[in-house]
C-alpha angles and dihedrals in degrees: 000000000000117000128225107294100221129048122222116285115271118256113275094025125105112262116237116235110241094188129016127187112198126197093331112188126184129169134177105206105302093346114100106206101170116025109192096315116188116192132161130193123203134207115276097007132116105219113195123206117205132185145129120272108284093026093117102256101125093040087054091052094045087054092053092049096045099250092115130031116227119231087227144342134081136267116208126193116197089347096307125110112246137184113228108185098150139021087255089063091049091051091048088057094050098261120135132177135203118191129189088252105067123220098216132137101226099201091055129081126257091254093049093051091047091049089051089066093055116116117244137021136269140081118334123219101214093191090056092044090049090054091048089050091055091048092052090047091051089050093060091040100242133121111241127177104220091200099052119114108246092225088066094056127095121248093259091049091050089051088054089054089056088052091049088052088059094046094047086062092053093255114192096175121045122194114201112191111198088325098176097050093101100029132103115229097264091054090049088056090049093049093052092046086054091050094050091047089053095046091051085060091054102265118145119223129198108201125194118193142144091208105098094194091057090050091048096048100039112031136081099205133007131209120196119212121203124175091343098312136097104243097177142006121186144149107278091230087070098047121100111205095230090052091051089050089053094048089053096055101025096238142063117289129217104218095219113207141149109267091234100044113130095254099128092055093050111021094175086073093070125096091195134339113264120256097207106301104117133131124217110221110243117225110285114246136180126352110266104167119038137174121188123197090321117184131184127195122240138175115324111334094331115113115214088201113034116188097319114184118181139152132199120193132210111278099017136100115221114196126210114209130184145117113282115275098034099112102284096118091045090051091055091046091055092049093045093053094249095114131034115221120230091220142012135037138272126198139181115200088341093307112126108232097165108148094355122140127253095270094052088047090053094045090053087062104262117135115208128208108167123193095251101077093173089055094050096060136050103244096203094051122085124259090252092054091046089054093057101030094104092048106035094144090067093060100045126115102196109315092335133079113253096235091189092059092042090054095045091049092050093048092051093050095044089057095042095047095037091237111178097220143086119246090248097049114113107251091226087069095061127098120253092257093052094045089053091050089053090054091049089048093050093048105035095044087071089057098231122204090224134022129202112195126176125198094340098177100036109133092003127126125239095269097048092047093054088052094051093049095049088054094052091049088049091052089052092048089052088056105262125142111240128198111193118194111189139152088205109092090194089060095048094043089050097049114021129091090202137003136220123193126217126209127173091343098311133097101244098180147001119213127185111234091247091060097040115116128164091243094053092043090046092057090049093049090049089053090241100120137032 
């Protein structure tokens, strides 16, 4: 395995651009996604790219890796113009990419997966390939079993296999697209240790993330994209997280957080320091939402939920942490009336809703905001009709809908929840943030006793995330019991009063917020501590 041919530039000398994007433009119909983007990447640096959803980050990375063709502009590698029409072209020019959705064949070994990424056709010498895999693993400083089946590896180990694939092809530029989204904290630490080891050898890394503390701690420079343009590029050491957030959205941000969240003990968890918008938790009261030994069947003999017991009291937010695929989605399905458990009992305010459908669950006083916002609305229907679709009987006049009441209801909620839409707009035309506000409005306007919300800020920009968080804190302050399921530890630590952790369909630990640290939660999420 050959190493990077050139070392990082010496201190005090001008760094040489490894890759340059010049005046990159890309449109989809009338939508301008990249608007004359200029970006350079230098040897030995981690260059972070920040921006709201829809700012053009992913499109730009797809252009660099050959997954999307630009309408105009130029890509230069080592100062020379190149054409990158396919990932094969990118790999040939020393550019590799790792996304949060891994492209691995799980029944195959590590070596076999790495070999699949090699350019060209012909016979493969597995013994030579195995040796090269071990050399690449040594280069990033991790122990890898080249003969292990990928399906038996943890998520963090699978990500390292993706990095090995890039190194196997003599990658000199590595693109990491939201690389920590699926990792537990210990794997995040291991990832950045790998990144820093590679940049010390001269590799250049492009790093896309929405987590400002990760950018601050692990990048050399940061570029902020807004509406398809680079609005600022600066050394990361000069960048204040709040200023970066404001550059992303083009306005001041509020930094919503519970007043008692453990920020002072671990300041790296903060996106931005709060400017006064906090919510003191009221004393928790009676249990409103309760699960007792709930189990749900899965494939074969495996249970997707295995004896889950959990309670949420009036006036508290209980967070559910865990790596994706450990039963969180199934837990939400059971609570929302979308799946019937094979054992156990679920109650809301003493009313048994076990195995009941969505309407009965709603009538018992439980508000449901699942993670799939697009699947929770009817895209072709208007905003006003989606706002009443779960409660049509309340808006009938005889056999017909009372259109005047439906319109008045929609106008009131659009104003209250700051939804950027008209009542008659098709909901499918709304941004993710505004669609999430419609769901919040539909659920919270009924003043539910308990709220189950899953991944509420996934895919949302900074401003929409702030709004969602404030609404959840306000529901808690009003006495509702809130169950918050999220894969974002920052979100859980900012909002929850206590946390439970799921692993392989079970609750493996409960942690008061005052005792919650990323390290402790990470061990629980990996199933390594109880």
